[in-house]
N, C-alpha and C positions, 0 to 999 in steps of 0.2 A: 270934158265930163266923161267919166268912165261909165256911169250908169250901173244900177244895181238890179239884178234879176234874181228872182227865186222861182225855180222850177219845181213844181209839186207833181210827182208822177212815178212811173214804173221803171224798174231796172230788171233786165233779163240777161241771162247768158244765151247767146245765139248759137244754135247748132244748124249750120248751113251746108247744103250739098248741091253741087251742080247737077242738073238733069238735062237730058236731050229735049224733053218736053214735060209739062206738068202731067202727072198721072190722071187717068180717068177713074171714075168710081169703080172700085173693085179691082183695079189694075196695079201691078207692081212694076215700077220702072227702075232699072239699074242706073245708079248715079255715080258720081265721081268721089273725090276725097272729101271727107267730113272736115269742116272748119268750125272751130269753137272760138267765139269772140264775145266781147262785152257789147250789150245792146239794151233794148227796152226804150220805148218812146221818151219817157221822162229823162233817163240818163243820157240818151243820145242828144236830146235837145239841150240839156245842161252843158254837155261837152261842146256843142256848137256855139252856145251863147258865150262861153268862156274863151274857147280857143279861136274860133273863126270870127266871133263878134266882139271880143275884147271886153266883155262886161264882167263886173264883180258878180260872180254867180254862185248861188247856193242851191244844192239839190236836197229836196225833202222827199224821202222815200223809205223803203224797207227792204232789207236783205235777210237771207237766212244765215245760219251759223255754219257755213260750208265753204268749200274752196271756190265755188262760183262767185260768192260774195267778195272774196279777196281779189279775184280777177277784176270785178267791177270797181272796187275801191281804188285799185291801182290805176285803172284807166281814167276814172274821174279826177283823182288827185293829180295825175300826170298832165291833164288838160288845164289844171288850175281851178277846178271846181271845189268849193268848200263842202265837205262831207260830214261835218261835225254833228249835223242834225239828222243823219241817216239812222233809222232804228234797226235793230236786229230782232227778227221774229222767230218764233218756234214753228218754222215752216221752211221748206226748201226755197232757195232763191228762184225767182221766176225764170222760166225757160221758154224760148221761142224756137220752133222747128221750121226751118226755111228751105224751100226749094228755089233754085235760081236757074232760069232757062238761058239758052245761048244768047238771047237778045237782051239779057240783063234783068228781065222782069221776074218778080218773085211772088211766091205764095207763102203765107205765114200762118201758123197755128201757135197760140200762146197758152201755156199753162201758168196761171198767175202766181201761184205759190205765195211768197211773202208780200207780193204787191197788194194782196187783199187786206194786209195789216198796216198799210200806211195811215198815219194819223197826224192831225194838227192839234197839238196841245200847247202849253204855255211857251216853251222854248221856240217851237216852230212858228207860232203866232207872232212872237216878238220879232223874229227875223223877217217874216213876211211883211210886217208893218213898216219895215225899213226900206222895202223894195220900191223901185220906180215902176217895175213891170212884174206881174205874177203870171206865170205860164203853166197851164195844166193840160192834161189829155184825159182819155177815157179808158185807160187800162187799169185804173184804180177806182175805188168806190166813189159814187157820185156825191155822197155826203162829205167826203174829204175835199173834193173840188169846191163844193159850196162853202165849207168851213174856211178854206183858203181865201176865197173871194170876200168873205164877210169880215176878215181881219186886216185887209189891206188899208193903207192910209188914203185919205182923201186925195184925189188927183192921180193916184197910181192906176195904171191900166191893168185890167184883168183880161187875159187872152186865153181862149179855149181852142185847142186843136181837137175838134170833135171826131176823134178816131180812137178806136173803132166806133163806127156810127151806132148810136142808140138814142132813144127818146129822152129828152131833157125836161125836167120839171120847170114850171113857170118861174119859180124862185131863182133858179140858176140862170135862166134867160135874162131875167131882170138885172142880174149882177154882172153881165158881160159887157165889155167895151169893144171887144174885137173877137170875131170868130174866124178860124182858119179851117177850111175844108177843101177836099178835092171835089170833083164833079159828082161822083157817086154819093158822097156824104151829103153834099148840098141837096141832091135829089131826095135822099132819104128824109132829110129834115124839113124840106119845104117844097119839093117839086121843082122849083126854079130858084136860082141863086138870088135874084132880085127880091123875092118874097121874104128872104131872111132879114132884109133891112127893116121889116116891120117889127122884128124881135130884138135886133141888136144894131147899134149905131154904125158899125163898119164890118165888112166881110172881105176876106181875101180867099179867092177860089184858085187853088193850084191846079195847073194843067199839065203836069209832068214836064216833058221836054219842050212844051209849047209856052212855058212861062207861067204867068198868073194874071188874074184880073182883080183889081182893087175896086170895091164897091163901098160908097159912103153916102149917107143920107145927104140930100141937097147938093150932091156933086155928080158930075158925069163919070161914068166908069173909066178907069185907067187900065189899059192893057200893057203889061210888061212882057216883052217878047222873051222867049227862051234863048239860050246860047248853045249853038250846035257843038256837040262833043261826041267822042267815041264812048259809048256806054259799055261799062264792064259789069256793074251791079247796082241796081236801084235801091237796095236795102238801105234804109236810113236817110235817103235823100230828102224826103219830106220833113224828117225831123231836123236835119241840118237847116233846111229852109226856116222852120219855125224858130229854132234857137237863135239864128242870126237876125231874123225879123224882130224878135223880142229885144235882143241886145241893141240893135240900131234904134229902136223906139226909146229904149231906156237912155240912150245917149243923146236924145233930142231930135233925131231925124223925123221928117214927116213920113206919113204912111207910104206914099208911092216910092220915095227914095229908099226907105227901109225895105220895101218889097223888091226893088231892083237889086239891092245888095244880097237879099236872101235868095233870089233866083240865081245869081252868080255862084253863091256858096253851094246851092243844091246841084247846080250843073257840075261843079268841080267834084262833088262827092260821088257822082255816078261813074267817074273815071277810075275809081279804085274799088277793090272788093271790101265787103264788111260794112259796118255801121259807124261806130266811133272811130275805127281805124281810118275811115275814109274822110273824116271831117278835115277841111283845109284850115290853114292858119289865116290870120288877118291879112298877111302879105299876099298869100295865094288868092284870097278873095279879091283883094285890090287889083291884082294882075288880071283877073277876069273882067273887071269893070272898067279898066283903063282903055 
């Protein structure tokens, strides 16, 4: 079973620079060479679902009519992602400004641009209704996430990676099958991760290099340990995790096993610079789990 995933989300061109340390308020820090690469949470997750997860993956998003859009379409297509439902907006393609510290940790500011124009209309709704898993994030308007959830078929999972963190309406909470958050996002939403289970049936809390915790109603928590690696750049590692998690669930794996596969993919991703360029293949993920 290949599994069908539709990712509804953002696409950005990433402008990344290595810095000796993150700048303080009002401070200028001299950095290294500027790197320009395809990114954005939605696009990153779509690449991961297709390339590392092996799922039949469609990306629903919006790009500008500019050279950055071409960069993203080439990257998505090269990973095997279907891009026929990507809209072109009268706005610049989204841009992320990223600083990367020597330990690989990053800080990111996003100018949304065309991501504010993502929509779910008839064509997108039809493809979403064919999916086994629908995956969304919060770099696009909340009403678009809600619209995607509303048109999925019975039995299809709706996964939300609640990043960047923001308050969610009750109607969206009620539509979710699985929430993926890091510790900070979990605290923003509920204070304690376990409290999230009052709002959604299952939660995966990512812990960076320490792996993740799988929380499900009426189940004991399952801790998935991290895999020690030499960290180069953490940009996009969480997105790789989410995309592979969605693909594994679409292929019929249970949540703990899917999370184990996702941890391996995320660990591999931090050993390379960039976001989509760092996403491993299925074989590379298998090598990390064997």
